[in-house]
C-alpha positions in Angstrom: -8.8 5.8 4.3 -9.8 5.0 0.8 -12.2 2.2 -0.1 -13.1 0.0 -3.1 -16.6 -0.8 -4.4 -16.6 -4.4 -5.8 -19.5 -6.4 -7.3 -19.7 -9.9 -6.0 -19.2 -12.5 -8.9 -21.6 -14.9 -7.2 -24.7 -12.8 -6.3 -24.1 -9.4 -8.1 -24.4 -7.3 -4.9 -22.0 -4.4 -4.4 -19.6 -4.5 -1.5 -17.6 -1.6 -0.1 -14.2 -2.7 1.1 -11.8 -0.5 3.0 -8.4 -0.3 1.4 -6.7 -1.0 4.7 -8.7 -4.3 4.9 -8.3 -5.6 1.3 -5.5 -8.0 2.3 -7.8 -9.8 4.7 -9.4 -11.8 1.9 -12.9 -10.2 2.0 -16.2 -12.0 1.6 -19.5 -10.7 0.2 -21.7 -9.2 2.9 -24.8 -10.7 1.2 -23.9 -14.3 0.2 -20.5 -14.8 1.9 -18.6 -15.7 -1.3 -15.0 -14.7 -1.4 -14.3 -11.5 -3.3 -11.4 -11.2 -5.6 -9.6 -7.9 -5.6 -6.9 -9.0 -8.0 -7.6 -6.2 -10.5 -9.0 -3.6 -8.1 -6.5 -3.4 -5.2 -5.2 0.1 -4.4 -2.4 1.4 -2.2 -3.5 1.9 1.4 -3.4 5.6 2.3 -1.6 6.0 5.7 -1.2 9.1 7.9 0.7 10.1 11.0 -2.0 8.6 13.2 -2.6 5.3 11.5 1.0 4.5 10.3 2.5 2.8 13.3 -0.4 0.7 14.3 -1.1 -0.5 10.7 2.5 -1.5 10.0 2.8 -3.4 13.3 -0.6 -5.2 13.1 -0.6 -6.5 9.6 0.8 -10.0 8.9 2.1 -9.3 5.4 5.2 -7.3 4.5 4.5 -3.6 3.7 6.0 -1.3 1.1 5.3 2.4 1.9 5.8 5.1 -0.7 6.7 8.4 1.0 5.7 11.0 -1.5 4.6 14.7 -2.0 1.9 15.6 -4.4 4.0 18.5 -5.7 7.1 16.4 -6.4 7.8 15.6 -10.1 9.6 12.3 -9.5 6.8 11.3 -7.1 4.2 11.9 -9.8 6.3 9.7 -12.2 6.3 6.9 -9.6 2.6 7.1 -8.7 1.4 4.9 -11.6 4.1 2.3 -10.7 3.0 2.2 -7.1 -0.6 2.0 -8.2 0.2 -1.0 -10.5 2.1 -2.9 -7.8 -0.9 -3.0 -5.4 -3.1 -5.4 -7.5 0.0 -7.3 -8.8 1.1 -8.3 -5.3 -2.2 -8.5 -3.5 -2.1 -11.1 -0.6 1.7 -11.1 -0.9 2.6 -7.6 0.2 0.7 -4.5 1.2 1.4 -1.5 -0.9 0.8 1.8 1.0 1.5 5.5 0.6 2.1 8.4 2.9 1.9 12.1 1.9 4.9 13.7 3.6 3.5 17.2 3.1 0.5 16.4 5.3 2.1 13.9 7.6 5.5 15.3 8.6 5.9 13.4 11.9 6.2 9.9 10.3 8.6 11.2 7.6 10.7 12.9 10.3 10.7 9.8 12.4 12.2 7.8 9.5 14.6 10.6 8.5 13.0 11.0 5.1 15.1 13.8 3.5 13.8 13.5 0.0 10.9 12.0 -1.9 10.0 9.6 -3.2 11.3 7.2 -0.6 10.2 3.6 -0.3 10.4 1.9 3.0 9.9 -1.9 3.4 8.6 -3.4 6.6 8.4 -7.0 7.7 6.9 -8.1 11.0 6.5 -4.4 11.9 10.2 -3.6 11.5 11.9 -1.6 8.9 14.1 -3.9 6.8 15.0 -1.9 3.6 14.8 1.7 2.3 15.2 3.0 -1.3 15.4 6.8 -2.0 14.5 8.4 -5.2 12.6 7.5 -8.4 13.7 4.0 -9.4 12.7 1.5 -12.1 9.7 -0.7 -11.3 12.1 -3.7 -11.5 14.1 -2.4 -8.5 10.9 -2.2 -6.4 9.8 -5.7 -7.6 13.2 -7.1 -6.7 12.9 -5.7 -3.1 9.3 -7.0 -2.9 10.4 -10.5 -4.0 13.1 -10.6 -1.3 10.4 -9.9 1.4 7.9 -12.4 0.2 
């Protein structure tokens, strides 16, 4: 799992926050002040082992980008997915799963082509989009979940 290093605005101390915990409204480990991740949020990196538990346990809706690092359209969508994470922090969790390294989850959801975007609410799959799409299409789906 990836993590973020954030400096507390109140005391100036650095805090390491796991990306899969960024939606839990973190507080500074030194002074206890709330830490804003508005500009620093990143997509949560999931794998075959963490996917199911993560999607079922979080209280927010989840958008998962199923991608492959060798896929041209996936590389085109990567900055869009990256930009959505801070834009929708505390409203939806943006996650990604590398299908070349995690084939079991991709197979379970019958992912035949990448990029594919799956949307979960309350641990259940509610929507799926296949292929590279404009950012507005993803935002529309996100808005319908929030």
